[in-house]
N, C-alpha and C positions, 0 to 999 in steps of 0.2 A: 177235588178237581175231577172233571170228566175228560175223557179222551175225545178229541175232536177230529173230524176228517182231516187228513193231511198230517197227522202226527202232533198237531198243536194241542195243548191242553186248554180247556175252557174253564174259567173260574166259576165256581158255584157260590152264589152269594151266601153270607153267613146266616141270614134269616131262614134259609132253606134247611138248616139243621134242626128246626123245631117243627112241631105240628100245629102250633097256634101263633097268633101275632102278639099276644100279651101274656105276661105271667098271671097265674090264677090267684096269686097272693101278692100284696104290696108290702109285705114286711121283710122282704129280702134286701138287705143292703150289702155293700161291698165287703163288709167284715163279718157277715153271717157265716157261722161255722157249719159245715156240712160233713156228714159221714154216711157211708153206705150201710145198709141194713142187710145186705146179703149179696150173693153173686148175681150177675146180670141174667135175667131170663130171656127167652127168645122173643122176638117181635119188637125190639126196641129200635129207635132210630140210631144211626151210626154215632151221633153226638151223645145220645143217652148212654150207649154202650161204652164209649170212650170215657165218659165221665165216671161211670161206675167202676171201670177198670182202674182209672187213676186213683179213685178213693179206696181201692183195696190196700193201698199203702198207709192209710190212716186219714184222719180228718183234715180238711183244708178250709180256708176261707173262700168265698166266691171269687174274690179277685185273684187268688192263687190258682184256682181251678181255671179261670179265664185265661190266665197266662200260660198254664200248662197245655190247655186245649187249643190255644191260639185262636180263640173266638172272642168277640166283643162281650163285655160284661152283661149287656142287655140280653144277648142271646143265651148266655149261661144262666141268667135269672129265669128265663122261660124254661130251659131244659131242666133246671133244678126244681122249679115249681111243678112241672109235669111228673118228675120222679117222686116228689113229696106226695103228690096226689095219689100216686100208685103205691105208696108205702115202701118205696125202695131206698129212700134217702131220708135221713133225719136232719132237719135244719134248726139251728139254735141261734138265737140272737147273740151278738158278741157280748162278752163279759165287760161291763162298764168299768172304767178306771175308778179306783177308789178316790174319794175326795180327800185331799190332804188337809191338815190343820190350817187354820187361818194364820196369816203372818203376825197378827198381834199376839197370839198364843206362843208362837215360835220366838218372838222377840222377848216376851216375859220369861220364857224358859232359859233362853240364852243369857239374859241379864242375871237371873238367879244363879246359873252355873258360874258366871264370871264373879259374882259376889262370893259364892262359896269358895272359889279358888283363891280370891283375895284374903278371905278370912283364914283359910288354911295356911296361906303363906305369911300371915301376920301383917299384911299390908293394910293401910288405913282405908276407910270407906270412901 
């Protein structure tokens, strides 16, 4: 926010936190994991500096960084892409969830375990 004449504060639009209108890379999604590669150098925008300061505590997802900085996700994408271009942040795609076994395999394993329990208990098939 900027101080306005008469003591009122004028809101600064979120897009003013960046130096460009679009991210330089399109591979940044909400769950991209980002981490800082060092301390903030001089000459950064306030949003870039705040992001690097937040990342001193460890890696975050883009959505978490957006929440902590109180900036829209689209703005954070642009800020992150600028810092990645300057080799100040490392961005890594989210780790995909492992694909579980199919239900047919699980059913056959469960049936086998039930049969083994029956055999152990001496119950008829």
